[in-house]
C-alpha beads as a LAMMPS data file, in Angstrom:
LAMMPS data file: protein, C-alpha beads

407 atoms
406 bonds

1 atom types
1 bond types

-500.0 500.0 xlo xhi
-500.0 500.0 ylo yhi
-500.0 500.0 zlo zhi

Masses

1 110.0

Atoms # bond

1 1 1 411.641 28.670 11.478
2 1 1 413.033 32.179 11.181
3 1 1 411.129 34.788 9.230
4 1 1 411.671 38.413 8.388
5 1 1 409.404 39.229 11.310
6 1 1 410.370 37.932 14.751
7 1 1 406.987 36.361 15.550
8 1 1 406.219 33.184 17.446
9 1 1 404.552 30.404 15.407
10 1 1 401.301 31.006 17.346
11 1 1 401.106 34.643 16.339
12 1 1 402.083 33.942 12.735
13 1 1 399.183 31.504 12.504
14 1 1 396.757 33.929 14.161
15 1 1 397.927 36.778 11.951
16 1 1 397.430 34.581 8.881
17 1 1 393.791 34.485 9.953
18 1 1 393.713 38.262 10.416
19 1 1 395.119 38.834 6.924
20 1 1 392.637 36.327 5.466
21 1 1 389.790 38.290 7.099
22 1 1 391.080 41.603 5.740
23 1 1 391.504 40.058 2.261
24 1 1 388.357 37.946 1.900
25 1 1 385.954 40.107 3.919
26 1 1 387.451 43.585 4.288
27 1 1 388.458 43.849 0.615
28 1 1 386.575 41.199 -1.424
29 1 1 383.312 41.664 0.495
30 1 1 383.195 45.025 2.281
31 1 1 384.968 47.251 -0.262
32 1 1 381.608 47.149 -2.073
33 1 1 379.839 49.007 0.767
34 1 1 381.827 52.299 0.613
35 1 1 382.200 51.979 -3.171
36 1 1 378.451 51.510 -3.785
37 1 1 377.580 55.249 -3.666
38 1 1 380.635 56.012 -5.826
39 1 1 379.515 53.471 -8.433
40 1 1 375.963 54.818 -8.320
41 1 1 377.205 58.370 -8.917
42 1 1 379.560 57.452 -11.768
43 1 1 377.629 54.621 -13.486
44 1 1 374.010 53.687 -14.158
45 1 1 373.796 51.395 -11.084
46 1 1 370.400 51.840 -9.350
47 1 1 369.312 51.131 -5.776
48 1 1 367.565 47.921 -6.810
49 1 1 370.571 46.713 -8.836
50 1 1 372.897 47.542 -5.944
51 1 1 370.685 45.455 -3.672
52 1 1 370.701 42.510 -6.081
53 1 1 374.508 42.598 -6.295
54 1 1 374.674 42.435 -2.493
55 1 1 372.187 39.553 -2.473
56 1 1 374.352 37.597 -4.936
57 1 1 377.366 38.192 -2.694
58 1 1 375.554 36.527 0.191
59 1 1 374.344 33.706 -2.048
60 1 1 377.992 33.012 -2.814
61 1 1 378.856 33.095 0.884
62 1 1 376.070 30.644 1.701
63 1 1 377.260 28.227 -0.987
64 1 1 380.821 28.459 0.342
65 1 1 379.643 27.894 3.908
66 1 1 377.634 24.810 2.940
67 1 1 380.563 23.379 0.946
68 1 1 382.889 24.004 3.914
69 1 1 380.448 22.406 6.355
70 1 1 380.122 19.293 4.156
71 1 1 383.877 18.650 4.098
72 1 1 385.362 16.194 6.578
73 1 1 389.006 16.086 5.438
74 1 1 391.185 18.737 7.079
75 1 1 393.485 18.662 4.045
76 1 1 390.614 19.350 1.654
77 1 1 389.545 22.251 3.864
78 1 1 393.075 23.641 3.680
79 1 1 393.066 23.354 -0.121
80 1 1 389.687 25.112 -0.370
81 1 1 390.913 27.841 2.013
82 1 1 393.798 28.619 -0.339
83 1 1 391.469 28.577 -3.347
84 1 1 389.222 31.134 -1.632
85 1 1 392.230 33.421 -1.083
86 1 1 392.917 33.384 -4.826
87 1 1 389.230 33.912 -5.616
88 1 1 389.182 36.978 -3.354
89 1 1 391.937 38.581 -5.453
90 1 1 390.360 37.569 -8.779
91 1 1 386.852 38.763 -7.843
92 1 1 388.180 42.133 -6.634
93 1 1 390.115 42.737 -9.850
94 1 1 387.150 41.503 -11.891
95 1 1 384.964 44.353 -10.604
96 1 1 387.242 46.806 -12.456
97 1 1 387.271 45.039 -15.825
98 1 1 384.125 46.516 -17.366
99 1 1 380.915 48.426 -16.647
100 1 1 378.668 45.369 -16.860
101 1 1 375.946 44.326 -14.406
102 1 1 376.389 40.634 -15.219
103 1 1 380.154 40.785 -14.741
104 1 1 379.658 42.538 -11.417
105 1 1 377.016 39.964 -10.437
106 1 1 379.413 37.095 -11.152
107 1 1 382.252 38.793 -9.260
108 1 1 380.055 39.536 -6.212
109 1 1 378.981 35.887 -6.131
110 1 1 382.600 34.705 -6.312
111 1 1 383.634 37.243 -3.666
112 1 1 380.889 35.916 -1.390
113 1 1 382.131 32.371 -1.884
114 1 1 385.667 33.483 -1.014
115 1 1 384.547 35.158 2.223
116 1 1 383.473 31.784 3.626
117 1 1 387.157 30.823 3.551
118 1 1 388.098 33.456 6.119
119 1 1 385.000 33.080 8.290
120 1 1 384.689 29.299 8.489
121 1 1 387.639 27.481 6.927
122 1 1 390.377 29.668 8.398
123 1 1 388.852 29.570 11.883
124 1 1 388.691 25.762 11.794
125 1 1 392.228 25.398 10.439
126 1 1 393.616 27.804 13.030
127 1 1 391.833 25.982 15.860
128 1 1 393.179 22.680 14.520
129 1 1 396.733 24.053 14.566
130 1 1 396.388 25.613 18.022
131 1 1 394.972 22.466 19.609
132 1 1 397.511 20.262 17.805
133 1 1 400.354 22.396 19.212
134 1 1 398.834 22.595 22.705
135 1 1 398.059 26.289 22.404
136 1 1 395.031 28.123 23.799
137 1 1 392.087 27.620 21.438
138 1 1 391.101 31.299 21.237
139 1 1 390.025 33.068 18.055
140 1 1 389.605 36.625 19.317
141 1 1 392.574 37.930 17.311
142 1 1 391.363 36.108 14.195
143 1 1 387.856 37.577 14.285
144 1 1 389.217 41.024 15.120
145 1 1 390.495 40.939 11.542
146 1 1 386.923 41.379 10.300
147 1 1 386.626 44.742 12.060
148 1 1 390.086 45.747 10.874
149 1 1 389.052 44.795 7.329
150 1 1 386.010 47.075 7.464
151 1 1 388.212 49.892 8.768
152 1 1 390.770 49.325 5.992
153 1 1 388.055 49.317 3.292
154 1 1 386.494 52.555 4.534
155 1 1 389.786 54.428 4.907
156 1 1 391.075 53.181 1.541
157 1 1 388.008 54.511 -0.296
158 1 1 388.255 57.839 1.548
159 1 1 391.928 58.147 0.546
160 1 1 391.266 57.239 -3.094
161 1 1 388.389 59.722 -3.284
162 1 1 390.755 62.450 -2.087
163 1 1 393.100 61.401 -4.908
164 1 1 390.157 61.884 -7.316
165 1 1 390.228 58.258 -8.515
166 1 1 387.116 56.992 -10.282
167 1 1 385.253 53.795 -9.325
168 1 1 387.285 51.645 -11.719
169 1 1 390.654 52.871 -10.469
170 1 1 389.511 52.295 -6.891
171 1 1 388.700 48.653 -7.624
172 1 1 392.163 48.270 -9.195
173 1 1 393.643 49.778 -6.033
174 1 1 391.798 47.229 -3.925
175 1 1 393.006 44.450 -6.250
176 1 1 396.624 45.494 -5.611
177 1 1 395.967 45.521 -1.867
178 1 1 394.347 42.073 -2.127
179 1 1 397.414 40.663 -3.882
180 1 1 399.645 41.977 -1.076
181 1 1 397.382 40.507 1.641
182 1 1 397.391 37.129 -0.094
183 1 1 401.059 36.499 0.760
184 1 1 400.904 36.359 4.598
185 1 1 397.406 34.823 4.578
186 1 1 398.801 31.960 2.479
187 1 1 402.341 31.542 3.843
188 1 1 401.811 31.978 7.584
189 1 1 399.172 29.249 7.948
190 1 1 400.983 25.875 7.781
191 1 1 399.559 22.899 5.958
192 1 1 397.575 20.764 8.439
193 1 1 399.028 17.628 9.927
194 1 1 397.188 14.313 9.890
195 1 1 394.484 14.233 12.600
196 1 1 395.031 11.894 15.513
197 1 1 393.413 8.452 15.239
198 1 1 390.142 8.134 17.080
199 1 1 389.347 11.858 16.957
200 1 1 386.017 11.226 15.239
201 1 1 384.968 8.719 17.891
202 1 1 385.941 11.164 20.613
203 1 1 383.900 13.906 18.959
204 1 1 380.859 11.641 18.803
205 1 1 381.177 10.831 22.501
206 1 1 381.610 14.453 23.551
207 1 1 378.885 15.954 21.340
208 1 1 375.580 16.764 23.028
209 1 1 373.056 17.417 20.251
210 1 1 370.516 20.185 20.957
211 1 1 366.790 19.593 21.338
212 1 1 364.366 20.157 18.471
213 1 1 362.937 23.211 20.238
214 1 1 366.423 24.685 20.517
215 1 1 367.179 24.161 16.831
216 1 1 363.853 25.536 15.585
217 1 1 363.964 28.702 17.674
218 1 1 367.699 29.266 17.142
219 1 1 367.357 28.915 13.378
220 1 1 364.462 31.389 13.342
221 1 1 366.307 33.838 15.611
222 1 1 369.519 33.569 13.569
223 1 1 367.540 34.250 10.389
224 1 1 366.281 37.444 12.035
225 1 1 369.836 38.373 13.094
226 1 1 371.080 37.850 9.529
227 1 1 368.355 40.108 8.122
228 1 1 369.277 42.939 10.487
229 1 1 373.022 42.537 9.994
230 1 1 373.038 42.729 6.227
231 1 1 371.073 45.977 5.804
232 1 1 373.552 48.190 7.642
233 1 1 376.504 46.180 6.314
234 1 1 375.427 46.857 2.729
235 1 1 373.798 50.281 2.748
236 1 1 375.178 52.299 5.691
237 1 1 377.520 54.426 3.552
238 1 1 374.808 55.105 0.955
239 1 1 372.258 55.970 3.670
240 1 1 374.632 58.482 5.295
241 1 1 375.776 60.032 2.007
242 1 1 372.173 60.746 0.943
243 1 1 371.581 62.992 3.951
244 1 1 372.417 66.549 2.763
245 1 1 373.915 67.528 6.119
246 1 1 376.033 64.347 6.308
247 1 1 377.496 64.204 2.793
248 1 1 381.125 63.120 3.044
249 1 1 380.682 61.333 6.398
250 1 1 379.666 57.924 5.019
251 1 1 383.119 56.380 4.880
252 1 1 383.965 57.693 8.355
253 1 1 380.789 56.105 9.740
254 1 1 381.771 52.801 8.090
255 1 1 385.289 53.096 9.518
256 1 1 383.737 53.552 12.943
257 1 1 381.794 50.299 12.418
258 1 1 385.117 48.531 11.913
259 1 1 386.718 50.174 14.942
260 1 1 383.794 49.107 17.121
261 1 1 383.669 45.584 15.668
262 1 1 387.331 44.660 16.193
263 1 1 387.248 44.020 19.987
264 1 1 383.697 42.667 20.220
265 1 1 384.575 38.973 20.343
266 1 1 386.446 39.422 23.619
267 1 1 383.829 41.834 25.003
268 1 1 380.862 39.548 24.388
269 1 1 382.749 36.545 25.772
270 1 1 383.066 38.499 29.033
271 1 1 379.358 39.365 28.981
272 1 1 378.496 35.686 28.393
273 1 1 380.474 34.703 31.500
274 1 1 378.177 36.970 33.513
275 1 1 374.746 36.269 32.030
276 1 1 375.192 33.193 29.808
277 1 1 375.420 32.754 26.031
278 1 1 371.720 33.279 25.348
279 1 1 371.608 36.264 27.696
280 1 1 374.574 37.862 25.945
281 1 1 373.079 37.169 22.504
282 1 1 369.717 38.684 23.510
283 1 1 371.506 41.767 24.862
284 1 1 373.607 42.158 21.707
285 1 1 370.534 41.930 19.463
286 1 1 368.588 44.412 21.594
287 1 1 371.439 46.934 21.335
288 1 1 371.704 46.257 17.598
289 1 1 368.029 47.196 17.109
290 1 1 368.839 50.689 18.423
291 1 1 371.886 50.920 16.167
292 1 1 369.891 49.908 13.069
293 1 1 366.988 52.287 13.718
294 1 1 368.931 55.438 14.655
295 1 1 369.528 56.542 11.016
296 1 1 365.770 56.255 10.433
297 1 1 365.028 58.383 13.508
298 1 1 367.631 61.140 13.173
299 1 1 369.841 62.691 10.517
300 1 1 372.261 64.254 13.004
301 1 1 375.941 63.382 12.786
302 1 1 376.011 62.325 16.451
303 1 1 373.075 59.955 15.879
304 1 1 374.679 58.369 12.816
305 1 1 378.034 57.895 14.546
306 1 1 376.319 56.348 17.581
307 1 1 374.467 54.035 15.212
308 1 1 377.797 52.942 13.683
309 1 1 379.262 52.188 17.123
310 1 1 376.202 50.240 18.320
311 1 1 375.919 48.256 15.098
312 1 1 379.653 47.591 14.817
313 1 1 379.859 46.606 18.473
314 1 1 377.140 43.947 18.193
315 1 1 376.949 42.231 14.790
316 1 1 380.240 40.328 15.106
317 1 1 379.459 39.555 18.746
318 1 1 376.278 37.773 17.631
319 1 1 378.214 35.604 15.177
320 1 1 380.982 34.786 17.663
321 1 1 378.497 33.832 20.403
322 1 1 376.673 31.450 18.053
323 1 1 380.010 29.936 16.967
324 1 1 380.922 29.444 20.613
325 1 1 377.606 27.708 21.325
326 1 1 378.161 25.432 18.326
327 1 1 381.581 24.568 19.712
328 1 1 380.047 23.712 23.094
329 1 1 377.471 21.401 21.528
330 1 1 379.924 19.767 19.091
331 1 1 383.419 20.347 20.559
332 1 1 385.377 18.598 17.803
333 1 1 383.181 19.578 14.851
334 1 1 381.212 22.824 15.286
335 1 1 380.545 22.907 11.526
336 1 1 377.889 20.208 12.083
337 1 1 375.665 22.842 13.677
338 1 1 377.024 25.880 11.841
339 1 1 376.053 24.423 8.456
340 1 1 372.374 24.615 9.378
341 1 1 372.775 27.926 11.194
342 1 1 374.589 29.445 8.213
343 1 1 371.749 28.358 5.923
344 1 1 369.253 30.382 7.989
345 1 1 371.611 33.366 8.296
346 1 1 372.463 33.224 4.605
347 1 1 368.863 33.030 3.381
348 1 1 368.136 36.268 5.229
349 1 1 371.219 37.894 3.735
350 1 1 370.092 37.005 0.216
351 1 1 366.510 38.229 0.630
352 1 1 367.110 41.377 2.694
353 1 1 369.381 43.472 0.397
354 1 1 367.283 42.795 -2.688
355 1 1 364.056 43.706 -0.884
356 1 1 365.603 46.794 0.740
357 1 1 367.017 48.008 -2.568
358 1 1 363.621 47.714 -4.238
359 1 1 361.896 49.485 -1.325
360 1 1 364.468 52.305 -1.489
361 1 1 363.938 52.707 -5.221
362 1 1 360.164 52.774 -4.773
363 1 1 360.113 55.222 -1.817
364 1 1 363.249 57.262 -2.479
365 1 1 364.795 56.473 0.923
366 1 1 365.963 53.583 3.125
367 1 1 363.718 54.347 6.130
368 1 1 361.247 51.523 5.535
369 1 1 364.076 49.037 5.009
370 1 1 365.704 50.076 8.299
371 1 1 362.455 49.711 10.243
372 1 1 361.916 46.277 8.727
373 1 1 365.472 45.232 9.659
374 1 1 365.077 46.535 13.218
375 1 1 361.780 44.670 13.537
376 1 1 363.361 41.392 12.459
377 1 1 366.213 41.709 14.983
378 1 1 363.749 42.572 17.766
379 1 1 361.713 39.491 16.865
380 1 1 364.878 37.392 16.985
381 1 1 365.685 38.673 20.491
382 1 1 362.163 37.781 21.649
383 1 1 362.500 34.263 20.221
384 1 1 365.777 33.811 22.109
385 1 1 364.202 35.071 25.346
386 1 1 361.456 32.462 24.929
387 1 1 364.049 29.783 24.106
388 1 1 366.023 30.637 27.228
389 1 1 362.946 30.051 29.395
390 1 1 361.615 26.799 27.911
391 1 1 364.570 24.741 26.627
392 1 1 366.988 22.637 28.687
393 1 1 369.798 22.868 26.109
394 1 1 369.698 26.666 26.289
395 1 1 369.643 26.582 30.076
396 1 1 372.633 24.223 30.175
397 1 1 374.652 26.399 27.783
398 1 1 373.994 29.491 29.889
399 1 1 374.992 27.573 33.024
400 1 1 378.252 26.395 31.382
401 1 1 379.099 29.961 30.381
402 1 1 378.576 31.442 33.840
403 1 1 380.379 28.581 35.612
404 1 1 383.391 28.523 33.262
405 1 1 386.674 29.915 34.635
406 1 1 387.440 33.523 33.816
407 1 1 390.909 32.730 32.513

Bonds

1 1 1 2
2 1 2 3
3 1 3 4
4 1 4 5
5 1 5 6
6 1 6 7
7 1 7 8
8 1 8 9
9 1 9 10
10 1 10 11
11 1 11 12
12 1 12 13
13 1 13 14
14 1 14 15
15 1 15 16
16 1 16 17
17 1 17 18
18 1 18 19
19 1 19 20
20 1 20 21
21 1 21 22
22 1 22 23
23 1 23 24
24 1 24 25
25 1 25 26
26 1 26 27
27 1 27 28
28 1 28 29
29 1 29 30
30 1 30 31
31 1 31 32
32 1 32 33
33 1 33 34
34 1 34 35
35 1 35 36
36 1 36 37
37 1 37 38
38 1 38 39
39 1 39 40
40 1 40 41
41 1 41 42
42 1 42 43
43 1 43 44
44 1 44 45
45 1 45 46
46 1 46 47
47 1 47 48
48 1 48 49
49 1 49 50
50 1 50 51
51 1 51 52
52 1 52 53
53 1 53 54
54 1 54 55
55 1 55 56
56 1 56 57
57 1 57 58
58 1 58 59
59 1 59 60
60 1 60 61
61 1 61 62
62 1 62 63
63 1 63 64
64 1 64 65
65 1 65 66
66 1 66 67
67 1 67 68
68 1 68 69
69 1 69 70
70 1 70 71
71 1 71 72
72 1 72 73
73 1 73 74
74 1 74 75
75 1 75 76
76 1 76 77
77 1 77 78
78 1 78 79
79 1 79 80
80 1 80 81
81 1 81 82
82 1 82 83
83 1 83 84
84 1 84 85
85 1 85 86
86 1 86 87
87 1 87 88
88 1 88 89
89 1 89 90
90 1 90 91
91 1 91 92
92 1 92 93
93 1 93 94
94 1 94 95
95 1 95 96
96 1 96 97
97 1 97 98
98 1 98 99
99 1 99 100
100 1 100 101
101 1 101 102
102 1 102 103
103 1 103 104
104 1 104 105
105 1 105 106
106 1 106 107
107 1 107 108
108 1 108 109
109 1 109 110
110 1 110 111
111 1 111 112
112 1 112 113
113 1 113 114
114 1 114 115
115 1 115 116
116 1 116 117
117 1 117 118
118 1 118 119
119 1 119 120
120 1 120 121
121 1 121 122
122 1 122 123
123 1 123 124
124 1 124 125
125 1 125 126
126 1 126 127
127 1 127 128
128 1 128 129
129 1 129 130
130 1 130 131
131 1 131 132
132 1 132 133
133 1 133 134
134 1 134 135
135 1 135 136
136 1 136 137
137 1 137 138
138 1 138 139
139 1 139 140
140 1 140 141
141 1 141 142
142 1 142 143
143 1 143 144
144 1 144 145
145 1 145 146
146 1 146 147
147 1 147 148
148 1 148 149
149 1 149 150
150 1 150 151
151 1 151 152
152 1 152 153
153 1 153 154
154 1 154 155
155 1 155 156
156 1 156 157
157 1 157 158
158 1 158 159
159 1 159 160
160 1 160 161
161 1 161 162
162 1 162 163
163 1 163 164
164 1 164 165
165 1 165 166
166 1 166 167
167 1 167 168
168 1 168 169
169 1 169 170
170 1 170 171
171 1 171 172
172 1 172 173
173 1 173 174
174 1 174 175
175 1 175 176
176 1 176 177
177 1 177 178
178 1 178 179
179 1 179 180
180 1 180 181
181 1 181 182
182 1 182 183
183 1 183 184
184 1 184 185
185 1 185 186
186 1 186 187
187 1 187 188
188 1 188 189
189 1 189 190
190 1 190 191
191 1 191 192
192 1 192 193
193 1 193 194
194 1 194 195
195 1 195 196
196 1 196 197
197 1 197 198
198 1 198 199
199 1 199 200
200 1 200 201
201 1 201 202
202 1 202 203
203 1 203 204
204 1 204 205
205 1 205 206
206 1 206 207
207 1 207 208
208 1 208 209
209 1 209 210
210 1 210 211
211 1 211 212
212 1 212 213
213 1 213 214
214 1 214 215
215 1 215 216
216 1 216 217
217 1 217 218
218 1 218 219
219 1 219 220
220 1 220 221
221 1 221 222
222 1 222 223
223 1 223 224
224 1 224 225
225 1 225 226
226 1 226 227
227 1 227 228
228 1 228 229
229 1 229 230
230 1 230 231
231 1 231 232
232 1 232 233
233 1 233 234
234 1 234 235
235 1 235 236
236 1 236 237
237 1 237 238
238 1 238 239
239 1 239 240
240 1 240 241
241 1 241 242
242 1 242 243
243 1 243 244
244 1 244 245
245 1 245 246
246 1 246 247
247 1 247 248
248 1 248 249
249 1 249 250
250 1 250 251
251 1 251 252
252 1 252 253
253 1 253 254
254 1 254 255
255 1 255 256
256 1 256 257
257 1 257 258
258 1 258 259
259 1 259 260
260 1 260 261
261 1 261 262
262 1 262 263
263 1 263 264
264 1 264 265
265 1 265 266
266 1 266 267
267 1 267 268
268 1 268 269
269 1 269 270
270 1 270 271
271 1 271 272
272 1 272 273
273 1 273 274
274 1 274 275
275 1 275 276
276 1 276 277
277 1 277 278
278 1 278 279
279 1 279 280
280 1 280 281
281 1 281 282
282 1 282 283
283 1 283 284
284 1 284 285
285 1 285 286
286 1 286 287
287 1 287 288
288 1 288 289
289 1 289 290
290 1 290 291
291 1 291 292
292 1 292 293
293 1 293 294
294 1 294 295
295 1 295 296
296 1 296 297
297 1 297 298
298 1 298 299
299 1 299 300
300 1 300 301
301 1 301 302
302 1 302 303
303 1 303 304
304 1 304 305
305 1 305 306
306 1 306 307
307 1 307 308
308 1 308 309
309 1 309 310
310 1 310 311
311 1 311 312
312 1 312 313
313 1 313 314
314 1 314 315
315 1 315 316
316 1 316 317
317 1 317 318
318 1 318 319
319 1 319 320
320 1 320 321
321 1 321 322
322 1 322 323
323 1 323 324
324 1 324 325
325 1 325 326
326 1 326 327
327 1 327 328
328 1 328 329
329 1 329 330
330 1 330 331
331 1 331 332
332 1 332 333
333 1 333 334
334 1 334 335
335 1 335 336
336 1 336 337
337 1 337 338
338 1 338 339
339 1 339 340
340 1 340 341
341 1 341 342
342 1 342 343
343 1 343 344
344 1 344 345
345 1 345 346
346 1 346 347
347 1 347 348
348 1 348 349
349 1 349 350
350 1 350 351
351 1 351 352
352 1 352 353
353 1 353 354
354 1 354 355
355 1 355 356
356 1 356 357
357 1 357 358
358 1 358 359
359 1 359 360
360 1 360 361
361 1 361 362
362 1 362 363
363 1 363 364
364 1 364 365
365 1 365 366
366 1 366 367
367 1 367 368
368 1 368 369
369 1 369 370
370 1 370 371
371 1 371 372
372 1 372 373
373 1 373 374
374 1 374 375
375 1 375 376
376 1 376 377
377 1 377 378
378 1 378 379
379 1 379 380
380 1 380 381
381 1 381 382
382 1 382 383
383 1 383 384
384 1 384 385
385 1 385 386
386 1 386 387
387 1 387 388
388 1 388 389
389 1 389 390
390 1 390 391
391 1 391 392
392 1 392 393
393 1 393 394
394 1 394 395
395 1 395 396
396 1 396 397
397 1 397 398
398 1 398 399
399 1 399 400
400 1 400 401
401 1 401 402
402 1 402 403
403 1 403 404
404 1 404 405
405 1 405 406
406 1 406 407
């Protein structure tokens, strides 16, 4: 079918995923990060309240992820995906309606729910389309949209600040951008076709459920990864802006996170081919510890920018590696494992921002919160190292990764 853009059906579908990531995560979720210090300067919003709003966002994401994982009908998943696109626009506009904590809390929760559409529903629908049309089942372009979304959010806030727009006008600006992104995210992803008969039986035959040891240690390690991820994702701009010598660099640091995050899916896939999935995940988490702790160790611009690169270059890699492992264990239905994994990741993302916000309000800085986050990620890496040594499922996954063809 001809369109105004001369794109193959494959790339239209993949770009629909990119636009859904920019809309549901870059705008609906991550616009809050660079706008948090602006809202704190221009309203009564405190550190603790900012942390609670972030926690409610992740509570919404966890609910959306669990709903998505419980669905078995591909058509219902498609319907929910389109609902989440609309919710992303509504929740972004809702942030601008009034200066009310409870309104903001409701909108952050709804925005979190909508972000599950881009992360989980869109990825599944795109894979379904690619496999159904005998295309390569690769999601690198789709997940690159998350990094692009962070970059867009950071640059948009920087531009609107230069135009002297207040916090409310900036949210309206993001709402207009969200409405524009909705169109390709909705139109370029076709409605799913009826699954082939017998697919469920095939999935059951091909699935190789993990051992109990694998699940227990992976859930604990993924909880630790979620705790470390959310602190920088929520507070990095605020942390940078509060350093007297770095005032004005917060949005640029956040933009650098997005630039570093965009290619990480492909990069960490290459690392996994060399040292296995668990080896790559351990390496990514070890590097992320350094990225999280740098702002607590130095207030230099070079240190903060290096922190942004290390953090941005690892957090999405961790998620993509876990998604890949879920796909290996349950080839036709990775959501069976991701539902439980998302619960662990999501619980950390609810608890961590609220606790960090309260610690920052009590101490006057985010140093303690950063050290706690770095400690959790380090613990997660140690748990994975132990898992890699003692569990046969982990050893088999690493062997599959290193023996798989490079193409």
